N, C-alpha and C positions, 0 to 999 in steps of 0.2 A: 632130709627134704630139702630140695633146691629153689631157692628165691630169687626172685627179680624184684629189684626194688628201683621204681623210675621216680626220677626227682630225688635222687639221691643225695645230692648235695644240699638240700633245703633242712629247715628245722626239723619237721617229723622226720624226713627219709635218714636224715643223720644217727637220730636217737633209733631209729628201727635198725639198721645196720647194726649197729652198736649192741643191741637186744639179741637181735637173731646170732650174731656171732659168738655172745657172750652163753647160748644154749648150745652151741655146736654147731648149728645149723649151715649149708653150705648156700652162701650170698652172691649175686650177681649185683653189685650196685651202681647202677645208670644215672649218672648227671645229665644235667642239661646237656654239656658239650661231647658227651659221648652218643646220646639217642636223642636225635628230635622227635617227639611224640606226635606230632602235627603233621609227620610224612607217612602215609600209609606204605609205601614200601621201606622205608628203613624200620620201623616197627615192626614188618612181617619179617623180615631179614633178620633184624636182632634178636626177635624172639626165637625163630627157629633155628639159629645159630647156637644160642647159649639153653636152649630148651629147657625151661623152668617147670617146676611142678607148681608152684605159686607165684603169681605176678601180683603185687600189691602196687597200686597207683599213688604215689603220694605227689607227683606233679601236679600242678594247678594254677591257674590265674587266680589270685588273692586279693589283688587291688581293687578292694570292695566299693569305693567311690569311684575310681577311673573307669570303671566298667560300666557306668552309666554313658559314657561317651565311648569305650572300646566294647561293646556288648559284643560284636562280629570277633575278635580278635578272642575275647573273653569264650564265646561260644566255640572257637576253634580248638582252644587248649583243654576244656573244662570238658566238652562235649563230643566234637567229632575225634578228636586224639582217645578219646574213653572208648567209642566203636572201632578205631582201630586195635587198639587193645584187645578188646573182646573177639573180633575176631582172628589176630594172633595165637590169644590163648585156646581158641578152640580148634586151630591147625596142630598144637601141640598137644590138647588134652590137659591144659594146665586150669588151676583156678584165677579166677580175677577178682582182686578185693580193690573194692574202688572206696576212696576215701569221701566222702560228702559231710554236708553241714546243716546246721541247724537253720538256718537262712532260706530252705526249702519251704519253712513254714510261714505263714502270715502273723504269727504273735497273738492271736485272738482267743487262744484259750488261755483257761486260770490253772488247769494241772498238767503237767507232764505230758509232753507228749509221746504215744506211743510207738511202733515200729508202721502202724498200720494208718495213722492218722492223717489226713488228705492234706496234699501239698498245694502251697498257693503261696509261692514267692513274691516277695516286694520288691525285689531290686533285679537288676541284669545280673549280679551274679548270681545272685540265688537262683534264678532261671537257668542259667547257664550251666549250674551243678545240679539241677533236675535233668537237665539235657544229658547229662553224663550218665546221672543213675540210670535214667532209662537204655542207654547207651550199653552200660555195662551188663546189665540185665540178656543184653542180647549173647553174653557169654553161657555154656551150655552150665557150667558149673560158676557161679557169682557170690559175693558178698559185698551187702553196702553196707561201710561202717561209718554213720552219721554222726559228727562228732561237734564241739564247739570250742569258742574263746581259747583258742590255744597260743601256750607259752611255752618258750625252752630257749636254751642258752646259743644257739644255732642258727638264728633269724630274729628280725625283728617284730616284738611284740609289744603287748598294750603295759608289761611291767616294765620293758625298757625305757618306753614314750615316757609314763611318769617321772620313771628316777631321772630321765634327761630333763623334763620339766622343772622338777624340783633341783637339780643339780643348778640349771639356768636360773634358777631364783624367780623363777614364778611363784607370785603369792597374792592372792590367794591363787589354787587351783579347782576350776569347775571342773567337775563331772558328773554324767549324767545318773540320776539317781531312778528314772523310770522306766529302764531294761532290765530285766531279769534274765540269767539262765547259771549256766556252771563252767566255770573254768575250768581247764584241762591243759597239765604238764605234759608238754610232750613224751618225756620217757614213760608218763604211765600210760598214756594211749599207746605207746610201743609194744609195751607188755600186753596191753588188752588185744591188740591187733596178733601178736603172735600168739595169743593163748588160742583165740577162736580162728586162726588160719591153721593151728595144729590140729584143731578139734573135726576140720573141715566142717566146720559149717556154712550156711547158704541162707540168702534170702537177704534180710535186714535185720543189723544189730545195731542198738544206739550204745555210745560209750563216751563218757564226760565223768570228769570227777566231781566228788562231793564237798560240801554242801552247795545248794543254789544259794545267789547273791546277786545284788546290781553292781554296774562297772565302779557307782560310787562306794561301795562294801571293799571291792575287789580294791580300788587305789588306798582305800584307808589301809589296809592290811599291808599294800606295799610301802605306803607311810610309815607306819608299823615297824616294819622289819629295818628301814632304813632309820630311824629314831630322827626324823628331821622335824623343824618345827614351822614346818609350812601348813598352813591350813588349808583343807581339803572342804570344798562349799558343793555341797548337792546341787544339780540342775536339772531342768525339764530337757526332753529331747527337744522342744519347740525353743527353747534358749541356746540350744547346740545343733542350729542346724547343718546336716550333712547331703550330700547331691544323693547318695543312697539311702532310701528309708529302711530302718532297722525294724526286727519284730520286738513289739515291745516285752513278750515273754517268749523265751525260746528254750525253756528246759525240756530237756531230753527225759525220758522214762528209762533208766539200764533196766528193766525187769528183763527183759530175754538175756540180755548180757549174764548177768546174775545167774539166772536159771542154767545156763549152757555151761558157766565156769565154775557155778558154784562161790564165785569169789565177790564181794563188794568191791565197787569203785572206791579207788584211793581218795587220798584228802589234797585239795588242791593247796592247802596253807600248807603241808607236809610239801608239797612240789614247790612249793613259793620258798619254803625256807632252805630248800636244797639249791633252788636257783641262785639265791645270793650266796651261798658256801660257792658254787662253781662260777659265780661270774663276781668276781670281785672288781673289777677293772672300773 
């Protein structure tokens, strides 16, 4: 199978490329300098020249807070560009896999979000990703993979942010305890995308690692791996205001993924341990 990965130089794109190559797949990895996904002509030309069977769009605008003042840019990268990829996919009869987010939900649920749950994003970032979902659906063969709370060794992430704060001597370290989700190690997500892609799945699939926790719980696990004496203090979201509003509860139900693949999601604690083994700097 021939795959095209856009955003291949990023955290998820790098891990997906490694996962697919380990499976013996044919991979075209297009980083930002290789392909401007916001250019319709460039996208059409590149896809027609490479003629992939599966396109995975890992390119994204992910600056959640900055998106509140850069919504047009976020929409261009997370929305319009996906429409270009869908059009190109249709031209070469390829499947389009669009990576989306838990931020398309408003967080008012108290049970894990199923794939058909109503969307109601609270932020500009969430709105831009929902536009991207609608755009991806214009591909005749498409799969939307929603995920959450990504961390991996090839990009900035929450784990490294906490590590840096502890290294700088921040004590106590205040972390919000009233937002719940499921952290996801990007090599685990890459494996999940490869599985559902090779199965030819369409529609929407949720994947995130297990179990659910709060950002405070996640920070405590990072603290534990580091063996740091730093105190971690739980605070409310109101005590830690950010430009973009976050969903209080964004746990994704992975029931369809488990049914399609016959595989349970991986453990983010296992991913966190591997992260520390790989990123010792």
